[in-house]
NUVOLO-706292 format. One line per field, with one value per residue (C-alpha): residue number from 1; x, y, z. Coordinates in nm, 2 decimals. Example, Ala and Ser with C-alpha at 12.3 -4.5 7.8 and 13.67 -1.06 7.14 Angstrom:
resi = [1_2]
x = [1.23_1.37]
y = [-0.45_-0.11]
z = [0.78_0.71]
***
This chain:
resi = [1_2_3_4_5_6_7_8_9_10_11_12_13_14_15_16_17_18_19_20_21_22_23_24_25_26_27_28_29_30_31_32_33_34_35_36_37_38_39_40_41_42_43_44_45_46_47_48_49_50_51_52_53_54_55_56_57_58_59_60_61_62_63_64_65_66_67_68_69_70_71_72_73_74_75_76_77_78_79_80_81_82_83_84_85_86_87_88_89_90_91_92_93_94_95_96_97_98_99_100_101_102_103_104_105_106_107_108_109_110_111_112_113_114_115_116_117_118_119_120_121_122_123_124_125_126_127_128_129_130_131_132_133_134_135_136_137_138_139_140_141_142_143_144_145_146_147_148_149_150_151_152_153_154_155_156_157_158_159_160_161_162_163_164_165_166_167_168_169_170_171_172_173_174_175_176_177_178_179_180_181_182_183_184_185_186_187_188_189_190_191_192_193_194_195_196_197_198_199_200_201_202_203_204_205_206_207_208_209_210_211_212_213_214_215_216_217_218_219_220_221_222_223_224_225_226_227_228_229_230_231_232_233_234_235_236_237_238_239_240_241_242_243_244_245_246_247_248_249_250_251_252_253_254_255_256_257_258_259_260_261_262_263_264_265_266_267_268_269_270_271_272_273_274_275_276_277_278_279_280_281_282_283_284_285_286_287_288_289_290_291_292_293_294_295_296_297_298_299_300_301_302_303_304_305_306_307_308_309_310_311_312_313_314_315_316_317_318_319_320_321_322_323_324_325_326_327_328_329_330_331_332_333_334_335_336_337_338_339_340_341_342_343_344_345_346_347_348_349_350_351_352_353_354_355_356_357_358_359_360_361_362_363_364_365_366_367_368_369_370_371_372_373_374_375_376_377_378_379_380_381]
x = [6.45_6.82_6.96_7.25_7.21_7.34_7.41_7.45_7.13_6.96_7.10_7.00_6.63_6.73_6.75_6.35_6.28_6.46_6.29_5.95_5.98_6.06_5.62_5.64_5.81_5.40_5.33_5.60_5.52_5.19_5.23_5.50_5.19_4.95_5.22_5.30_4.97_4.77_4.54_4.30_4.31_4.05_4.23_4.55_4.46_4.43_4.80_4.82_4.49_4.64_4.96_4.77_4.45_4.63_4.67_4.32_4.29_4.66_4.77_4.58_4.65_5.02_5.03_4.90_5.11_5.44_5.26_5.30_5.58_5.84_5.85_6.20_6.12_5.76_5.96_6.23_5.93_5.78_6.09_6.16_5.80_5.89_6.21_6.00_5.70_6.00_6.14_5.75_5.83_6.04_5.83_5.65_5.54_5.17_4.95_4.78_5.09_5.22_4.95_5.03_5.38_5.25_4.98_5.27_5.49_5.19_5.13_5.51_5.51_5.20_5.39_5.72_5.50_5.35_5.68_5.94_5.79_5.75_6.10_6.22_6.12_6.30_6.66_6.62_6.63_6.28_6.37_6.46_6.22_6.02_6.36_6.45_6.11_6.15_6.48_6.31_6.05_6.34_6.51_6.20_6.11_6.47_6.38_6.06_6.21_6.46_6.24_6.10_6.45_6.63_6.34_6.37_6.73_6.71_6.43_6.62_6.99_6.90_6.58_6.40_6.21_6.19_6.58_6.46_6.29_6.63_6.78_6.50_6.56_6.88_6.80_6.53_6.71_7.03_6.81_6.66_7.04_7.15_6.87_6.87_7.19_7.17_7.04_6.76_6.62_6.27_6.07_5.75_5.47_5.31_4.97_4.80_4.90_4.74_4.40_4.14_3.95_4.23_4.31_3.97_3.90_4.19_3.95_3.71_3.98_3.92_4.26_4.34_4.05_4.10_4.53_4.42_4.16_4.47_4.65_4.34_4.34_4.72_4.77_4.43_4.51_4.87_4.74_4.49_4.73_4.97_4.70_4.51_4.85_4.84_4.42_4.48_4.73_4.58_4.26_4.34_4.63_4.55_4.89_5.00_4.98_5.33_5.37_5.19_5.39_5.63_5.40_5.45_5.84_5.81_5.58_5.79_6.11_5.94_5.81_6.22_6.31_6.05_6.19_6.51_6.48_6.23_6.49_6.73_6.47_6.30_6.65_6.51_6.14_5.90_5.69_5.31_5.49_5.64_5.30_5.12_5.40_5.37_5.00_5.01_5.22_5.07_4.74_4.86_4.98_4.64_4.50_4.74_4.66_4.30_4.38_4.73_4.68_5.00_5.13_5.50_5.26_5.08_5.42_5.50_5.20_5.23_5.61_5.45_5.20_5.43_5.67_5.44_5.29_5.61_5.62_5.28_5.26_5.60_5.44_5.13_5.24_5.52_5.27_5.08_5.32_5.48_5.15_5.10_5.44_5.31_5.05_5.26_5.20_4.83_4.85_5.13_4.84_4.54_4.78_4.89_4.55_4.45_4.71_4.40_4.28_4.49_4.24_3.95_4.04_4.12_3.78_3.61_3.84_3.76_3.42_3.40_3.63_3.40_3.09_3.23_3.52_3.88_3.81_3.60_3.88_4.12_3.82_3.82_4.22_4.21_3.98_4.19_4.51_4.24_4.19_4.54_4.58_4.31_4.45_4.75_4.62_4.45_4.70_4.84_4.94]
y = [4.08_4.06_4.41_4.31_4.09_3.71_3.48_3.17_3.18_3.37_3.18_2.81_3.00_3.13_2.78_2.67_2.92_2.73_2.44_2.61_2.68_2.36_2.34_2.52_2.22_2.08_2.33_2.13_1.81_1.82_1.84_1.51_1.33_1.39_1.24_0.98_0.84_0.95_1.18_1.40_1.76_1.73_1.47_1.62_1.91_1.67_1.70_2.07_2.01_1.75_1.99_2.32_2.20_2.20_2.57_2.58_2.28_2.29_2.65_2.72_2.34_2.44_2.79_2.63_2.35_2.61_2.82_2.51_2.32_2.58_2.72_2.58_2.20_2.24_2.41_2.11_1.90_2.04_2.04_1.65_1.57_1.80_1.56_1.25_1.31_1.36_1.06_0.87_0.88_0.64_0.35_0.32_0.54_0.51_0.76_0.72_0.71_1.00_1.20_1.05_1.24_1.55_1.55_1.48_1.77_1.99_1.91_2.01_2.30_2.40_2.37_2.55_2.81_2.88_2.85_3.01_3.39_3.37_3.22_3.50_3.73_3.56_3.62_3.94_4.29_4.44_4.75_4.48_4.23_4.36_4.37_4.04_3.93_4.02_3.88_3.55_3.61_3.65_3.36_3.16_3.34_3.20_2.84_2.84_3.00_2.73_2.42_2.38_2.45_2.15_1.91_1.98_1.92_1.60_1.47_1.58_1.46_1.20_1.06_1.03_1.40_1.25_1.31_1.65_1.48_1.36_1.70_1.84_1.55_1.57_1.99_1.93_1.71_1.89_2.17_2.01_1.89_2.24_2.43_2.16_2.23_2.60_2.76_3.01_3.20_3.19_3.50_3.37_3.59_3.56_3.54_3.12_2.89_2.89_2.74_2.68_2.95_3.19_3.17_3.22_3.50_3.72_3.74_3.95_4.19_4.44_4.50_4.12_4.07_4.32_4.23_3.88_3.95_4.17_3.85_3.63_3.88_3.98_3.58_3.54_3.84_3.70_3.35_3.51_3.75_3.45_3.25_3.57_3.64_3.41_3.44_3.80_3.88_3.63_3.75_4.12_4.10_3.80_3.64_3.21_3.07_3.04_3.43_3.48_3.28_3.54_3.72_3.51_3.53_3.90_3.88_3.65_3.85_4.17_3.97_3.86_4.22_4.37_4.10_4.21_4.59_4.54_4.41_4.70_4.99_4.91_4.93_5.32_5.33_5.25_4.94_5.17_5.40_5.11_4.94_5.26_5.28_4.94_4.90_5.21_5.09_4.74_4.92_5.16_4.86_4.69_5.01_4.99_4.66_4.82_5.03_4.94_4.95_4.77_4.38_4.61_4.85_4.53_4.37_4.70_4.69_4.33_4.39_4.71_4.49_4.22_4.52_4.64_4.33_4.13_4.26_4.27_3.99_4.00_4.38_4.29_4.01_4.20_4.52_4.29_4.10_4.44_4.52_4.22_4.03_3.84_3.63_3.61_3.21_3.24_3.57_3.31_3.04_3.26_3.46_3.10_2.95_3.30_3.22_2.95_3.30_3.14_2.85_3.10_3.41_3.28_3.12_3.44_3.62_3.34_3.34_3.70_3.68_3.43_3.64_3.94_3.93_3.98_4.30_4.17_3.98_4.26_4.44_4.14_4.19_4.61_4.55_4.30_4.57_4.86_4.67_4.61_4.98_5.10_4.90_5.06_5.44_5.35_5.16_5.42_5.35]
z = [3.59_3.44_3.40_3.14_2.88_2.93_2.63_2.77_2.88_2.61_2.32_2.45_2.49_2.13_2.01_2.10_1.85_1.60_1.69_1.68_1.29_1.24_1.26_0.90_0.73_0.77_0.45_0.17_0.32_0.29_-0.11_-0.09_0.15_-0.12_-0.37_-0.20_-0.13_-0.42_-0.21_-0.24_-0.21_0.10_0.24_0.19_0.40_0.70_0.74_0.83_1.03_1.28_1.36_1.38_1.60_1.89_1.90_1.99_2.22_2.40_2.45_2.79_2.92_2.88_3.00_3.33_3.36_3.30_3.56_3.82_3.71_3.56_3.18_3.11_3.21_3.00_2.69_2.72_2.73_2.42_2.20_2.30_2.16_1.85_1.81_1.87_1.63_1.34_1.42_1.38_0.94_0.98_1.15_0.89_0.60_0.59_0.59_0.90_1.04_0.88_1.04_1.39_1.33_1.27_1.54_1.79_1.59_1.67_2.02_2.08_1.89_2.09_2.41_2.24_2.15_2.51_2.70_2.50_2.48_2.88_2.97_2.69_2.88_3.21_3.04_2.85_3.04_3.04_2.82_2.56_2.53_2.24_2.05_2.13_2.03_1.66_1.64_1.77_1.49_1.24_1.33_1.30_0.97_0.85_0.97_0.76_0.45_0.45_0.52_0.15_0.01_0.25_0.19_-0.21_-0.15_0.01_-0.27_-0.57_-0.45_-0.23_-0.36_0.01_0.13_0.47_0.55_0.66_0.96_1.10_1.06_1.30_1.53_1.58_1.62_1.86_2.11_2.08_2.18_2.45_2.61_2.59_2.75_3.01_3.10_3.17_3.48_3.46_3.72_3.64_3.78_4.00_4.12_4.49_4.32_4.33_4.07_3.75_3.70_3.40_3.57_3.63_3.30_3.12_3.36_3.23_2.93_3.13_3.19_2.89_2.81_2.82_2.58_2.35_2.35_2.29_2.00_1.83_1.85_1.70_1.36_1.35_1.28_1.06_0.83_0.80_0.69_0.49_0.31_0.23_0.12_-0.11_-0.29_-0.60_-0.63_-0.61_-0.89_-1.11_-1.07_-1.09_-1.36_-1.56_-1.49_-1.48_-1.12_-1.14_-1.21_-0.93_-0.71_-0.73_-0.49_-0.19_-0.22_-0.20_0.10_0.30_0.23_0.36_0.67_0.71_0.69_0.89_1.16_1.15_1.13_1.43_1.63_1.57_1.61_1.91_2.09_2.06_1.95_2.22_2.13_2.13_1.84_1.66_1.66_1.57_1.29_1.15_1.13_0.93_0.68_0.66_0.60_0.33_0.17_0.16_0.05_-0.24_-0.36_-0.37_-0.64_-0.76_-1.18_-1.24_-1.13_-1.02_-0.84_-0.69_-0.57_-0.41_-0.20_-0.10_0.02_0.21_0.40_0.52_0.64_0.84_0.97_1.03_1.42_1.52_1.73_1.92_1.95_2.09_2.29_2.47_2.54_2.71_2.92_3.04_3.21_3.36_3.39_3.67_3.46_3.20_3.17_3.18_2.90_2.69_2.70_2.57_2.32_2.16_2.21_1.96_1.68_1.54_1.41_1.13_1.11_1.08_0.92_0.60_0.56_0.60_0.32_0.08_0.16_0.07_-0.19_-0.34_-0.29_-0.36_-0.56_-0.42_-0.31_-0.02_0.08_0.12_0.30_0.62_0.58_0.60_0.91_1.06_1.05_1.11_1.48_1.55_1.51_1.66_2.00_1.94_2.00_2.25_2.47_2.73_3.05]
***
């Protein structure tokens, strides 16, 4: 493990987190694709589905491959595939071609997410890993926030929203070249090469199983919160959908602030204690959403949820890796596979909201955060 911070090795790895944020362009792209091809709402949802289904299908295989061939090599393959996917929309503008593009982008991004965090572990001092994890999530959040703004600019000023893909493709290929030119000594354990059996067998380890479920619920709660804010505000306070959309901006802003502060505070606060504190903040925000009598108080509650939940993913990941560093490739594959919670938990939230009202959905969100708090409280050495 490196005992000092070497920017010449850290910066090209950081660049991979910029590429990681590119997949979130699928959100604004879905609207433009729907408009371009006059699609129904259900058919348009094939666009994000083609991008995110690969987290469930390919995360574990990617973790096994990087264990055998090296993290940097597999990470570069992931970024290269992302760049190639960005170029596909310019071959022929049709709905099947766009689906193919987002499928390749999703495959590339899955590989990037599996490989980037373990490689970051190799180039940062062990005691700084949690802090750097939060900082990389902050970088990713900035890219996710800028994507729709840049896309709207190209659509309004140049009449072609797809130009965003050119910018992303060039950036992806530059990131590949930079990382390829950077020598990195990767940590390797004495264990046998990873396999599907060894990877899934890790889930029988109570600690790993509990932490992977924590990622599943954390990501699910994050996506569910994001998709429920408009419904919550418009139902509880009878405001227009446009006015309710302000709550989404509040949530994303608080996530960015949370990750920036986390990167700083984790230099002095132990990850487990920080996880307890942030989970309590998020839980208090959800409780306040239950009882907020006015919209301004509901907006404060939404801000608190984002402030508390912004660092949950990097904290759970770093705590797990810190306990089992020799199994980091397999753990990373399982953790990123658990990102598929973002597809399943919102469905449960939607069902509970439909059958029990908005408080039913809030109960699911609260349950997810309460679970994370419980693993923080019992996660002692």
